[in-house]
Backbone atoms as SQL, in Angstrom:
CREATE TABLE atoms (id INTEGER PRIMARY KEY, chain TEXT, resi INTEGER, resn TEXT, atom TEXT, x REAL, y REAL, z REAL);
INSERT INTO atoms VALUES
  (1, 'A', 1, 'UNK', 'N', 34.134, -26.561, 15.442),
  (2, 'A', 1, 'UNK', 'CA', 33.787, -25.358, 15.541),
  (3, 'A', 1, 'UNK', 'C', 33.203, -24.268, 14.276),
  (4, 'A', 2, 'UNK', 'N', 32.207, -24.411, 14.544),
  (5, 'A', 2, 'UNK', 'CA', 31.597, -23.139, 13.648),
  (6, 'A', 2, 'UNK', 'C', 31.738, -21.790, 13.188),
  (7, 'A', 3, 'UNK', 'N', 32.620, -20.643, 14.543),
  (8, 'A', 3, 'UNK', 'CA', 33.121, -19.414, 14.461),
  (9, 'A', 3, 'UNK', 'C', 34.293, -19.649, 14.054),
  (10, 'A', 4, 'UNK', 'N', 35.046, -20.086, 13.065),
  (11, 'A', 4, 'UNK', 'CA', 35.978, -20.365, 12.687),
  (12, 'A', 4, 'UNK', 'C', 36.455, -19.103, 11.964),
  (13, 'A', 5, 'UNK', 'N', 37.572, -18.982, 11.774),
  (14, 'A', 5, 'UNK', 'CA', 38.082, -17.214, 11.665),
  (15, 'A', 5, 'UNK', 'C', 39.506, -18.016, 10.926),
  (16, 'A', 6, 'UNK', 'N', 39.228, -17.161, 9.364),
  (17, 'A', 6, 'UNK', 'CA', 40.202, -17.464, 8.599),
  (18, 'A', 6, 'UNK', 'C', 42.093, -16.635, 8.221),
  (19, 'A', 7, 'UNK', 'N', 41.369, -15.836, 9.652),
  (20, 'A', 7, 'UNK', 'CA', 42.999, -14.660, 9.814),
  (21, 'A', 7, 'UNK', 'C', 43.712, -14.817, 10.821),
  (22, 'A', 8, 'UNK', 'N', 42.890, -15.643, 11.762),
  (23, 'A', 8, 'UNK', 'CA', 43.647, -16.391, 13.209),
  (24, 'A', 8, 'UNK', 'C', 44.257, -14.989, 13.879),
  (25, 'A', 9, 'UNK', 'N', 43.795, -14.153, 14.106),
  (26, 'A', 9, 'UNK', 'CA', 44.189, -12.681, 14.502),
  (27, 'A', 9, 'UNK', 'C', 44.999, -12.120, 14.134),
  (28, 'A', 10, 'UNK', 'N', 45.555, -12.222, 12.880),
  (29, 'A', 10, 'UNK', 'CA', 46.209, -11.398, 11.504),
  (30, 'A', 10, 'UNK', 'C', 46.002, -10.289, 11.640),
  (31, 'A', 11, 'UNK', 'N', 45.372, -8.911, 12.354),
  (32, 'A', 11, 'UNK', 'CA', 44.767, -7.655, 12.154),
  (33, 'A', 11, 'UNK', 'C', 46.170, -6.730, 13.000),
  (34, 'A', 12, 'UNK', 'N', 45.546, -5.402, 11.866),
  (35, 'A', 12, 'UNK', 'CA', 46.391, -4.769, 12.805),
  (36, 'A', 12, 'UNK', 'C', 46.517, -4.356, 14.328),
  (37, 'A', 13, 'UNK', 'N', 45.449, -4.420, 14.883),
  (38, 'A', 13, 'UNK', 'CA', 44.545, -4.521, 16.186),
  (39, 'A', 13, 'UNK', 'C', 45.975, -5.077, 16.396),
  (40, 'A', 14, 'UNK', 'N', 45.599, -6.497, 16.212),
  (41, 'A', 14, 'UNK', 'CA', 46.469, -7.852, 16.948),
  (42, 'A', 14, 'UNK', 'C', 48.118, -7.339, 17.121),
  (43, 'A', 15, 'UNK', 'N', 48.174, -7.075, 15.895),
  (44, 'A', 15, 'UNK', 'CA', 49.740, -6.856, 15.940),
  (45, 'A', 15, 'UNK', 'C', 50.182, -5.650, 16.841),
  (46, 'A', 16, 'UNK', 'N', 49.358, -4.565, 16.908),
  (47, 'A', 16, 'UNK', 'CA', 50.029, -3.958, 17.413),
  (48, 'A', 16, 'UNK', 'C', 49.758, -3.538, 19.551),
  (49, 'A', 17, 'UNK', 'N', 49.329, -4.646, 19.572),
  (50, 'A', 17, 'UNK', 'CA', 48.747, -4.564, 21.085),
  (51, 'A', 17, 'UNK', 'C', 49.917, -5.843, 21.690),
  (52, 'A', 18, 'UNK', 'N', 50.485, -6.565, 20.806),
  (53, 'A', 18, 'UNK', 'CA', 51.142, -7.856, 20.682),
  (54, 'A', 18, 'UNK', 'C', 52.686, -6.585, 20.639),
  (55, 'A', 19, 'UNK', 'N', 52.864, -6.191, 19.752),
  (56, 'A', 19, 'UNK', 'CA', 54.365, -4.977, 20.254),
  (57, 'A', 19, 'UNK', 'C', 54.366, -4.263, 21.216),
  (58, 'A', 20, 'UNK', 'N', 53.458, -3.504, 21.871),
  (59, 'A', 20, 'UNK', 'CA', 53.302, -2.379, 22.737),
  (60, 'A', 20, 'UNK', 'C', 53.713, -3.553, 23.905),
  (61, 'A', 21, 'UNK', 'N', 52.759, -4.651, 23.949),
  (62, 'A', 21, 'UNK', 'CA', 53.134, -5.333, 25.524),
  (63, 'A', 21, 'UNK', 'C', 53.751, -6.156, 25.284),
  (64, 'A', 22, 'UNK', 'N', 54.774, -5.878, 24.435),
  (65, 'A', 22, 'UNK', 'CA', 56.459, -7.144, 24.377),
  (66, 'A', 22, 'UNK', 'C', 57.517, -6.118, 24.517),
  (67, 'A', 23, 'UNK', 'N', 57.481, -5.069, 24.509),
  (68, 'A', 23, 'UNK', 'CA', 58.132, -3.454, 24.456),
  (69, 'A', 23, 'UNK', 'C', 57.903, -2.987, 25.934),
  (70, 'A', 24, 'UNK', 'N', 56.474, -3.161, 26.264),
  (71, 'A', 24, 'UNK', 'CA', 56.394, -2.898, 27.569),
  (72, 'A', 24, 'UNK', 'C', 56.964, -4.070, 28.722),
  (73, 'A', 25, 'UNK', 'N', 57.383, -5.278, 28.279),
  (74, 'A', 25, 'UNK', 'CA', 57.900, -6.280, 29.458),
  (75, 'A', 25, 'UNK', 'C', 59.205, -6.101, 29.031),
  (76, 'A', 26, 'UNK', 'N', 59.827, -6.262, 28.323),
  (77, 'A', 26, 'UNK', 'CA', 61.133, -5.625, 27.985),
  (78, 'A', 26, 'UNK', 'C', 61.935, -4.677, 29.141),
  (79, 'A', 27, 'UNK', 'N', 60.820, -3.795, 28.975),
  (80, 'A', 27, 'UNK', 'CA', 61.254, -2.204, 29.508),
  (81, 'A', 27, 'UNK', 'C', 60.971, -2.338, 30.928),
  (82, 'A', 28, 'UNK', 'N', 60.119, -3.059, 31.608),
  (83, 'A', 28, 'UNK', 'CA', 59.298, -3.308, 32.473),
  (84, 'A', 28, 'UNK', 'C', 61.002, -4.370, 32.897),
  (85, 'A', 29, 'UNK', 'N', 60.926, -5.480, 31.872),
  (86, 'A', 29, 'UNK', 'CA', 61.949, -6.374, 32.316),
  (87, 'A', 29, 'UNK', 'C', 63.396, -5.685, 33.205),
  (88, 'A', 30, 'UNK', 'N', 63.884, -5.343, 32.163),
  (89, 'A', 30, 'UNK', 'CA', 64.976, -4.244, 31.909),
  (90, 'A', 30, 'UNK', 'C', 65.135, -4.146, 33.479),
  (91, 'A', 31, 'UNK', 'N', 64.575, -2.997, 33.039),
  (92, 'A', 31, 'UNK', 'CA', 64.530, -2.109, 34.602),
  (93, 'A', 31, 'UNK', 'C', 64.589, -2.109, 36.302),
  (94, 'A', 32, 'UNK', 'N', 63.719, -3.331, 36.060),
  (95, 'A', 32, 'UNK', 'CA', 63.886, -4.610, 37.500),
  (96, 'A', 32, 'UNK', 'C', 65.398, -5.349, 36.887),
  (97, 'A', 33, 'UNK', 'N', 66.180, -5.706, 36.158),
  (98, 'A', 33, 'UNK', 'CA', 67.008, -5.845, 36.087),
  (99, 'A', 33, 'UNK', 'C', 68.163, -4.974, 37.227),
  (100, 'A', 34, 'UNK', 'N', 67.872, -3.620, 36.471),
  (101, 'A', 34, 'UNK', 'CA', 68.784, -2.085, 36.639),
  (102, 'A', 34, 'UNK', 'C', 68.261, -1.327, 38.045),
  (103, 'A', 35, 'UNK', 'N', 67.340, -2.127, 38.109),
  (104, 'A', 35, 'UNK', 'CA', 66.761, -1.444, 39.575),
  (105, 'A', 35, 'UNK', 'C', 66.181, 0.000, 39.662),
  (106, 'A', 36, 'UNK', 'N', 65.846, -0.112, 38.175),
  (107, 'A', 36, 'UNK', 'CA', 65.494, 1.067, 38.857),
  (108, 'A', 36, 'UNK', 'C', 63.794, 0.794, 38.646),
  (109, 'A', 37, 'UNK', 'N', 62.950, 1.723, 39.868),
  (110, 'A', 37, 'UNK', 'CA', 61.622, 1.508, 39.719),
  (111, 'A', 37, 'UNK', 'C', 60.864, 2.342, 38.957),
  (112, 'A', 38, 'UNK', 'N', 61.414, 3.295, 38.228),
  (113, 'A', 38, 'UNK', 'CA', 60.788, 4.484, 37.591),
  (114, 'A', 38, 'UNK', 'C', 60.381, 4.007, 36.059),
  (115, 'A', 39, 'UNK', 'N', 61.693, 2.993, 35.645),
  (116, 'A', 39, 'UNK', 'CA', 61.468, 2.384, 34.372),
  (117, 'A', 39, 'UNK', 'C', 60.306, 1.185, 34.713),
  (118, 'A', 40, 'UNK', 'N', 60.234, 0.519, 35.460),
  (119, 'A', 40, 'UNK', 'CA', 59.648, -0.314, 35.813),
  (120, 'A', 40, 'UNK', 'C', 58.243, 0.210, 35.932),
  (121, 'A', 41, 'UNK', 'N', 57.959, 1.031, 35.768),
  (122, 'A', 41, 'UNK', 'CA', 56.615, 1.342, 36.183),
  (123, 'A', 41, 'UNK', 'C', 56.466, 2.268, 34.501),
  (124, 'A', 42, 'UNK', 'N', 57.436, 2.575, 34.138),
  (125, 'A', 42, 'UNK', 'CA', 56.841, 3.089, 32.336),
  (126, 'A', 42, 'UNK', 'C', 56.516, 1.856, 32.063),
  (127, 'A', 43, 'UNK', 'N', 57.424, 0.829, 31.766),
  (128, 'A', 43, 'UNK', 'CA', 56.786, -0.822, 31.585),
  (129, 'A', 43, 'UNK', 'C', 56.182, -0.690, 30.952),
  (130, 'A', 44, 'UNK', 'N', 54.878, -0.992, 32.760),
  (131, 'A', 44, 'UNK', 'CA', 54.072, -1.533, 33.018),
  (132, 'A', 44, 'UNK', 'C', 52.648, 0.170, 32.234),
  (133, 'A', 45, 'UNK', 'N', 53.311, 0.987, 32.477),
  (134, 'A', 45, 'UNK', 'CA', 52.148, 1.937, 31.725),
  (135, 'A', 45, 'UNK', 'C', 52.325, 2.083, 30.443),
  (136, 'A', 46, 'UNK', 'N', 53.235, 0.797, 29.631),
  (137, 'A', 46, 'UNK', 'CA', 53.507, 1.146, 28.246),
  (138, 'A', 46, 'UNK', 'C', 52.617, -0.641, 27.433),
  (139, 'A', 47, 'UNK', 'N', 52.441, -1.528, 29.000),
  (140, 'A', 47, 'UNK', 'CA', 51.395, -2.485, 28.741),
  (141, 'A', 47, 'UNK', 'C', 50.747, -2.011, 29.121),
  (142, 'A', 48, 'UNK', 'N', 50.045, -1.465, 29.775),
  (143, 'A', 48, 'UNK', 'CA', 48.553, -1.070, 30.271),
  (144, 'A', 48, 'UNK', 'C', 48.307, -0.522, 28.923),
  (145, 'A', 49, 'UNK', 'N', 48.612, 0.862, 27.803),
  (146, 'A', 49, 'UNK', 'CA', 48.777, 1.168, 26.858),
  (147, 'A', 49, 'UNK', 'C', 48.387, 0.357, 26.063),
  (148, 'A', 50, 'UNK', 'N', 49.178, -0.571, 26.037),
  (149, 'A', 50, 'UNK', 'CA', 48.796, -1.276, 24.436),
  (150, 'A', 50, 'UNK', 'C', 47.430, -1.857, 24.554),
  (151, 'A', 51, 'UNK', 'N', 46.953, -2.414, 25.870),
  (152, 'A', 51, 'UNK', 'CA', 46.061, -2.782, 25.827),
  (153, 'A', 51, 'UNK', 'C', 44.654, -1.964, 25.440),
  (154, 'A', 52, 'UNK', 'N', 44.958, -0.391, 26.093),
  (155, 'A', 52, 'UNK', 'CA', 43.706, 0.250, 25.589),
  (156, 'A', 52, 'UNK', 'C', 44.035, 0.290, 24.006),
  (157, 'A', 53, 'UNK', 'N', 44.817, 0.740, 23.667),
  (158, 'A', 53, 'UNK', 'CA', 45.381, 0.653, 22.642),
  (159, 'A', 53, 'UNK', 'C', 44.647, -0.105, 21.543),
  (160, 'A', 54, 'UNK', 'N', 45.213, -1.187, 21.771),
  (161, 'A', 54, 'UNK', 'CA', 44.674, -2.731, 20.613),
  (162, 'A', 54, 'UNK', 'C', 42.757, -3.156, 20.884),
  (163, 'A', 55, 'UNK', 'N', 42.089, -1.984, 22.422),
  (164, 'A', 55, 'UNK', 'CA', 40.555, -1.852, 22.454),
  (165, 'A', 55, 'UNK', 'C', 40.330, -1.306, 21.332),
  (166, 'A', 56, 'UNK', 'N', 40.916, 0.234, 21.145),
  (167, 'A', 56, 'UNK', 'CA', 40.145, 0.840, 20.909),
  (168, 'A', 56, 'UNK', 'C', 40.362, 0.327, 19.000),
  (169, 'A', 57, 'UNK', 'N', 41.691, 0.164, 18.720),
  (170, 'A', 57, 'UNK', 'CA', 41.514, -0.615, 17.269),
  (171, 'A', 57, 'UNK', 'C', 40.720, -1.534, 16.779),
  (172, 'A', 58, 'UNK', 'N', 40.710, -2.333, 18.102),
  (173, 'A', 58, 'UNK', 'CA', 39.256, -3.445, 17.071),
  (174, 'A', 58, 'UNK', 'C', 37.983, -2.625, 17.200),
  (175, 'A', 59, 'UNK', 'N', 37.442, -2.051, 18.144),
  (176, 'A', 59, 'UNK', 'CA', 36.519, -0.922, 18.275),
  (177, 'A', 59, 'UNK', 'C', 36.406, -0.211, 16.832),
  (178, 'A', 60, 'UNK', 'N', 36.933, 0.326, 16.375),
  (179, 'A', 60, 'UNK', 'CA', 37.398, 1.201, 15.630),
  (180, 'A', 60, 'UNK', 'C', 37.219, 0.443, 13.875),
  (181, 'A', 61, 'UNK', 'N', 37.279, -1.037, 14.279),
  (182, 'A', 61, 'UNK', 'CA', 37.145, -2.143, 13.049),
  (183, 'A', 61, 'UNK', 'C', 37.988, -2.397, 12.620),
  (184, 'A', 62, 'UNK', 'N', 39.522, -2.234, 12.657),
  (185, 'A', 62, 'UNK', 'CA', 40.759, -3.203, 12.181),
  (186, 'A', 62, 'UNK', 'C', 41.232, -4.479, 13.493),
  (187, 'A', 63, 'UNK', 'N', 40.317, -4.532, 14.000),
  (188, 'A', 63, 'UNK', 'CA', 40.495, -6.366, 14.533),
  (189, 'A', 63, 'UNK', 'C', 39.844, -7.487, 14.389),
  (190, 'A', 64, 'UNK', 'N', 39.592, -8.315, 14.379),
  (191, 'A', 64, 'UNK', 'CA', 38.927, -9.704, 13.909),
  (192, 'A', 64, 'UNK', 'C', 37.373, -9.147, 13.920),
  (193, 'A', 65, 'UNK', 'N', 36.760, -8.981, 13.798),
  (194, 'A', 65, 'UNK', 'CA', 35.217, -9.238, 13.612),
  (195, 'A', 65, 'UNK', 'C', 34.740, -9.984, 14.805),
  (196, 'A', 66, 'UNK', 'N', 34.181, -9.768, 15.318),
  (197, 'A', 66, 'UNK', 'CA', 33.059, -11.125, 15.978),
  (198, 'A', 66, 'UNK', 'C', 32.540, -11.841, 15.410),
  (199, 'A', 67, 'UNK', 'N', 32.323, -13.212, 15.996),
  (200, 'A', 67, 'UNK', 'CA', 31.390, -14.132, 15.586),
  (201, 'A', 67, 'UNK', 'C', 30.082, -14.050, 15.495),
  (202, 'A', 68, 'UNK', 'N', 29.203, -13.834, 14.449),
  (203, 'A', 68, 'UNK', 'CA', 27.708, -13.857, 14.186),
  (204, 'A', 68, 'UNK', 'C', 26.938, -14.813, 15.744),
  (205, 'A', 69, 'UNK', 'N', 26.398, -14.298, 16.310),
  (206, 'A', 69, 'UNK', 'CA', 26.188, -15.799, 17.572),
  (207, 'A', 69, 'UNK', 'C', 25.301, -15.947, 16.692),
  (208, 'A', 70, 'UNK', 'N', 25.237, -17.246, 16.760),
  (209, 'A', 70, 'UNK', 'CA', 23.822, -18.501, 15.754),
  (210, 'A', 70, 'UNK', 'C', 22.570, -18.785, 16.806),
  (211, 'A', 71, 'UNK', 'N', 21.681, -19.034, 17.000),
  (212, 'A', 71, 'UNK', 'CA', 20.197, -18.822, 17.542),
  (213, 'A', 71, 'UNK', 'C', 20.264, -21.044, 17.207),
  (214, 'A', 72, 'UNK', 'N', 20.649, -21.067, 18.878),
  (215, 'A', 72, 'UNK', 'CA', 20.720, -22.842, 18.299),
  (216, 'A', 72, 'UNK', 'C', 19.224, -22.826, 19.586);
């Protein structure tokens, strides 16, 4: 592969995305077990928020840089 990265996604944007999505799944799963639909949707919202925040952080330069396109 010519476009390998040395940090393997070890960036602030990737960590924030992973932590928020993990918390969201934990909240949503716990809510399902306890039968609380309100908390389930709160967990789903946290997962969505994680995706948005991760994308914004990547756009702000805190993510892995995009590979330069080669002219082949």
